[in-house]
RODO-2510 file (C-alpha; in nm, 4 decimals, decimal comma):
residues 239
     n   res          X          Y          Z
     1     m    20,6319    -6,9452   -17,1378
     2     e    20,3183    -6,8649   -16,9464
     3     v    20,3560    -6,6152   -16,6662
     4     t    20,0585    -6,6142   -16,4337
     5     i    19,9910    -6,2918   -16,2456
     6     g    19,7076    -6,1422   -16,0462
     7     k    19,4293    -5,9352   -16,1931
     8     r    19,5607    -5,6199   -16,0327
     9     w    19,7767    -5,5298   -16,3324
    10     g    19,6128    -5,4835   -16,6682
    11     g    19,3302    -5,7245   -16,5927
    12     r    19,5266    -6,0051   -16,7552
    13     k    19,5185    -6,3557   -16,6174
    14     a    19,8498    -6,4396   -16,7825
    15     f    20,0642    -6,3430   -17,0797
    16     l    20,2803    -6,5168   -17,3372
    17     v    20,6438    -6,4304   -17,4034
    18     q    20,8725    -6,5691   -17,6709
    19     n    21,2125    -6,4978   -17,5148
    20     v    21,3950    -6,3582   -17,2119
    21     v    21,3909    -6,0025   -17,3501
    22     e    21,0092    -6,0023   -17,3673
    23     l    20,9924    -6,1543   -17,0187
    24     e    21,2144    -5,8822   -16,8742
    25     k    21,0052    -5,6126   -17,0419
    26     e    20,6801    -5,7513   -16,8974
    27     y    20,8358    -5,8042   -16,5559
    28     a    20,9572    -5,4449   -16,5411
    29     q    20,5946    -5,3322   -16,5658
    30     i    20,4447    -5,5645   -16,3044
    31     v    20,7214    -5,5734   -16,0441
    32     s    20,5657    -5,2739   -15,8687
    33     v    20,2583    -5,4876   -15,8054
    34     t    20,4306    -5,8136   -15,7087
    35     p    20,7810    -5,9551   -15,7488
    36     e    20,6505    -6,3136   -15,7519
    37     l    20,5660    -6,4866   -16,0798
    38     l    20,4793    -6,8372   -16,1913
    39     i    20,6542    -6,9323   -16,5151
    40     q    20,5291    -7,2298   -16,7174
    41     e    20,6017    -7,3830   -17,0529
    42     w    20,3440    -7,2869   -17,3133
    43     i    20,1776    -7,5939   -17,4674
    44     p    20,0350    -7,5152   -17,8133
    45     g    19,6893    -7,6351   -17,9056
    46     r    19,3235    -7,5378   -17,8949
    47     p    19,1203    -7,5262   -17,5702
    48     d    18,9651    -7,8667   -17,6455
    49     q    19,3056    -8,0166   -17,5641
    50     i    19,2623    -7,9075   -17,1994
    51     v    19,1322    -8,1925   -16,9835
    52     i    19,0458    -8,2111   -16,6158
    53     l    19,0066    -8,4611   -16,3366
    54     g    18,7952    -8,3138   -16,0604
    55     g    18,6927    -8,4691   -15,7340
    56     y    18,7332    -8,4959   -15,3614
    57     v    19,0409    -8,6574   -15,2070
    58     g    19,0202    -8,8389   -14,8749
    59     e    19,2779    -8,9775   -14,6353
    60     d    19,5953    -9,1249   -14,7907
    61     a    19,5208    -8,9373   -15,1165
    62     d    19,2308    -9,1732   -15,1907
    63     p    18,9878    -9,0221   -15,4454
    64     l    18,6459    -9,0592   -15,2798
    65     a    18,4549    -8,9188   -15,5783
    66     y    18,5829    -8,7968   -15,9118
    67     f    18,4982    -8,7437   -16,2775
    68     t    18,6806    -8,6290   -16,5893
    69     a    18,5997    -8,3637   -16,8470
    70     r    18,7453    -8,1464   -17,1200
    71     k    18,6977    -7,7885   -17,2262
    72     l    18,5282    -7,7259   -17,5594
    73     i    18,5311    -7,3453   -17,5614
    74     q    18,7472    -7,1108   -17,3568
    75     s    18,7438    -6,7315   -17,3629
    76     p    18,9927    -6,5850   -17,4305
    77     e    19,1327    -6,8921   -17,6036
    78     d    19,4874    -6,8596   -17,4728
    79     f    19,4433    -6,7874   -17,0989
    80     g    19,0700    -6,7775   -17,0457
    81     t    18,7863    -6,9281   -16,8500
    82     g    18,5872    -7,2312   -16,9613
    83     c    18,2668    -7,1389   -17,1476
    84     i    18,1551    -7,4910   -17,2392
    85     v    18,2910    -7,7984   -17,0605
    86     e    18,1996    -8,1576   -17,1491
    87     s    18,2135    -8,4615   -16,9209
    88     v    18,4036    -8,7424   -17,0937
    89     d    18,5619    -9,0688   -16,9852
    90     l    18,9395    -9,0184   -16,9562
    91     p    19,0682    -9,3088   -16,7453
    92     g    19,4298    -9,2270   -16,8229
    93     l    19,4152    -8,9173   -16,6003
    94     l    19,3559    -9,1051   -16,2756
    95     e    19,6990    -9,2634   -16,2230
    96     p    19,9147    -8,9498   -16,2677
    97     t    19,6677    -8,7449   -16,0651
    98     v    19,6717    -8,9856   -15,7712
    99     r    20,0536    -8,9837   -15,7883
   100     l    20,0448    -8,6052   -15,7630
   101     w    19,8068    -8,6124   -15,4654
   102     r    20,0189    -8,8692   -15,2830
   103     a    20,3379    -8,6740   -15,3442
   104     l    20,1690    -8,3674   -15,1949
   105     k    19,9989    -8,5685   -14,9169
   106     y    19,6885    -8,3931   -15,0367
   107     r    19,3389    -8,4099   -14,8925
   108     g    19,0376    -8,2041   -14,9937
   109     m    18,8629    -8,0655   -15,3004
   110     a    19,0720    -8,0741   -15,6166
   111     e    19,0397    -7,9760   -15,9811
   112     v    19,3510    -8,0864   -16,1697
   113     e    19,3997    -7,9472   -16,5199
   114     y    19,6196    -8,0882   -16,7945
   115     k    19,6807    -8,0013   -17,1574
   116     r    19,7613    -8,2566   -17,4225
   117     d    20,0904    -8,1870   -17,5957
   118     a    20,0451    -8,3071   -17,9550
   119     r    20,4226    -8,3103   -18,0010
   120     t    20,4684    -8,5919   -17,7477
   121     d    20,1081    -8,7158   -17,7032
   122     e    20,1407    -8,6502   -17,3290
   123     y    19,9091    -8,4785   -17,0852
   124     k    20,1089    -8,2049   -16,9129
   125     l    20,0048    -8,0506   -16,5834
   126     i    19,8735    -7,6945   -16,5867
   127     e    19,7532    -7,6461   -16,2293
   128     i    19,5578    -7,7862   -15,9371
   129     n    19,2749    -7,5771   -15,7906
   130     t    19,2239    -7,6666   -15,4258
   131     r    18,8624    -7,5526   -15,3973
   132     h    18,5179    -7,5861   -15,5485
   133     w    18,5313    -7,4686   -15,9086
   134     d    18,2581    -7,3124   -16,1177
   135     w    18,1457    -7,6234   -16,3101
   136     h    18,1923    -7,8916   -16,0403
   137     r    17,8200    -7,9761   -16,0648
   138     l    17,8840    -8,1265   -16,4085
   139     g    17,9811    -8,4465   -16,2284
   140     m    17,6231    -8,4806   -16,1048
   141     a    17,5200    -8,5665   -16,4609
   142     s    17,6983    -8,8965   -16,3947
   143     g    17,6009    -8,9237   -16,0289
   144     v    17,9226    -8,7738   -15,8890
   145     n    17,8552    -8,5153   -15,6175
   146     v    18,1920    -8,3900   -15,4947
   147     s    18,0289    -8,1620   -15,2358
   148     w    17,8517    -8,4591   -15,0788
   149     a    18,1762    -8,6565   -15,0780
   150     a    18,3455    -8,3705   -14,8906
   151     y    18,0638    -8,3570   -14,6361
   152     c    18,0724    -8,7316   -14,5773
   153     d    18,4489    -8,7309   -14,5305
   154     l    18,4471    -8,4437   -14,2839
   155     a    18,1402    -8,5690   -14,0952
   156     g    18,2512    -8,9317   -14,0831
   157     v    17,9490    -9,0463   -14,2826
   158     s    17,9610    -9,3399   -14,5237
   159     n    17,9892    -9,2380   -14,8878
   160     s    17,9067    -9,5038   -15,1465
   161     q    17,9891    -9,3043   -15,4609
   162     k    18,3251    -9,3358   -15,6317
   163     s    18,3260    -9,2887   -16,0056
   164     p    18,0320    -9,4445   -16,1920
   165     p    18,0366    -9,4568   -16,5731
   166     i    18,0675    -9,1010   -16,7012
   167     l    17,7685    -8,9968   -16,9092
   168     p    17,8293    -8,7239   -17,1686
   169     a    17,6891    -8,3884   -17,0620
   170     k    17,7858    -8,0243   -17,1039
   171     w    17,8115    -7,7323   -16,8648
   172     i    17,7637    -7,3862   -17,0158
   173     a    17,8652    -7,0570   -16,8561
   174     e    17,6038    -6,8254   -17,0035
   175     d    17,7837    -6,4946   -16,9451
   176     a    18,1274    -6,6107   -17,0588
   177     t    17,9763    -6,7846   -17,3621
   178     l    17,7875    -6,4701   -17,4654
   179     v    18,1114    -6,2704   -17,4441
   180     y    18,2827    -6,5369   -17,6549
   181     l    18,0080    -6,5184   -17,9182
   182     l    18,0175    -6,1382   -17,9302
   183     r    18,3961    -6,1420   -17,9748
   184     s    18,3704    -6,4091   -18,2435
   185     v    18,1145    -6,2069   -18,4382
   186     y    18,3214    -5,8893   -18,4030
   187     h    18,6408    -6,0591   -18,5216
   188     r    18,4520    -6,2689   -18,7794
   189     g    18,5908    -6,5847   -18,6287
   190     i    18,2639    -6,7628   -18,5540
   191     r    18,2236    -7,1219   -18,6774
   192     l    17,8530    -7,2028   -18,6899
   193     r    17,8873    -7,5746   -18,7563
   194     s    18,1367    -7,6160   -18,4742
   195     l    17,9195    -7,4109   -18,2378
   196     q    17,6146    -7,6225   -18,3150
   197     k    17,8102    -7,9339   -18,2200
   198     d    17,9465    -7,7742   -17,9015
   199     f    17,5965    -7,6806   -17,7820
   200     s    17,4316    -8,0138   -17,8682
   201     g    17,3501    -8,2893   -17,6189
   202     r    17,2532    -8,2871   -17,2520
   203     r    17,3223    -7,9477   -17,0953
   204     m    17,3309    -7,7710   -16,7623
   205     y    17,4003    -7,4059   -16,6986
   206     g    17,6169    -7,2115   -16,4611
   207     i    17,3437    -6,9671   -16,3585
   208     f    17,0105    -7,0413   -16,5260
   209     a    16,7599    -7,2875   -16,3830
   210     w    16,3867    -7,3103   -16,4535
   211     s    16,3237    -7,3831   -16,0868
   212     d    16,4959    -7,0586   -15,9790
   213     p    16,5371    -6,8065   -16,2651
   214     l    16,5993    -6,4984   -16,0465
   215     p    16,9797    -6,5349   -16,0222
   216     f    17,0009    -6,5461   -16,4022
   217     i    16,7751    -6,2405   -16,4405
   218     y    16,9762    -6,0447   -16,1829
   219     n    17,3066    -6,1414   -16,3421
   220     l    17,1829    -6,0508   -16,6918
   221     f    17,0407    -5,7075   -16,6098
   222     g    17,2431    -5,6189   -16,3018
   223     v    17,5894    -5,7434   -16,3978
   224     f    17,6349    -5,8687   -16,7542
   225     l    17,4577    -5,6044   -16,9660
   226     p    17,5862    -5,3060   -16,7597
   227     g    17,9380    -5,4526   -16,7906
   228     i    17,9059    -5,4840   -17,1685
   229     f    17,7723    -5,1291   -17,1908
   230     r    18,0661    -4,9915   -16,9889
   231     q    18,3172    -5,1728   -17,2116
   232     v    18,1537    -5,0455   -17,5328
   233     w    18,1288    -4,6906   -17,3942
   234     s    18,4963    -4,6919   -17,2894
   235     k    18,5989    -4,8138   -17,6347
   236     l    18,3921    -4,5452   -17,8077
   237     r    18,5371    -4,2724   -17,5857
   238     a    18,8913    -4,3943   -17,6511
   239     e    18,8345    -4,3669   -18,0246
***
């Protein structure tokens, strides 16, 4: 079971329990923060089994612009954030996703995540994020601009895009990927051949851009490196 909680307790996004006894033990520690939990079945499998349909939903749950993708690297691997995400053509995700939107009478931005269950060969729903998400610009590699679709819908402007053929491209979160690499080196779990494949092909980045490098420089020296230093210093002091 996956129990999703806020970041206010232990900094954990979620935790895995094997039985009711473990669940009760974890709950006893977090109940002082919040009594509300979301409990989900844990689907085994690597992060590359997590797939997504992201887009903008108009009136009558009609997808005005959408694209599909899958995670290649996630950190931490169990309940982490996507480090490298690849746009891929997954037509089988559209029908169940539209059914979900219609059942909810949904309209707006949506990122719907599934994980493939190898035991049944089914895609099982993880969550739906009802907002812009960090790598939504990956769709632009195939001409899908979900922000423009949202503007057109709200402003009553014609929007000609729908879902053109999805061209393979990759979105890379520089900071999260660096943390993943550092952890992999530390735990000796790095796979060079696999990493080379994950980084190959057309790429875009979450922060870096040649046309405007200042956000990347600020994040590197003002946020990322000081954060790494604080974590290392805390670990050394604890030892």
